[in-house]
C-alpha angles and dihedrals in degrees: 000000000000089000091053091049091050093048090049090050092049091048091049092048092049091047092051091047089052091051090049090055093047097048117088110212092209093052091047091049092048091051091049089051092050091049092049092048090053090048091051091051090052092047091050090050091052090052091049092051090048091051092050090049090052091052090051092049090048089057090053090050091049090052090048091052090049088051090052091053090050091048091051090055092046091048090052091051092047092052091044089052091048093240100141094170091057090044090054092053092048092047089051090053090047091052091050091050091048091051091048090049092049090049092049091049092051090049091047091054091050091048091048091053090048091049091050091052090049091050090052090049090049090053091049091049091050090052091049090050091051090050090051091049090051091050090051091049090050091048092049091047091050092050092046094049093044106032092171092053112117133187118257093257092050097047102057127030125206090247090056090051091048091050092048092049091051091048091049091050091050091048092051093049093055115088 
């Protein structure tokens, strides 16, 4: 069983080393930047939709407040006319409108707090994207100024290391 575990570990290590040699850091960084840019666009669109929804809900709240003002006038007239039954119905409507307005205001505050958190996250994501762009620019600059520069996995193969170790052992054994 230990032998099988060791063989599996060696296979896994060799597989990971192969992937490391295949992967191009620049290409991976470019893809990460494209993914992040797409994510930022989607996040900005969500914020825009949220803002439009808030404007729509503000219009509804404004109409509710106008309705409350109208109801207040109607209630005054009903009491002035001595029609208590009508006044009761109008007061009931006013109470319902006030509750709706309070609920909308509470929801608006919650949405505003959520929007603020999302805006802060968007700013952080933009900063992270800029840092990634700077890393890519530095990597490209390094490659342009040193075209022969290779990554560690590209520069020395395992066979070269084995051969160098054998040569070093032979050299050390000789008097």
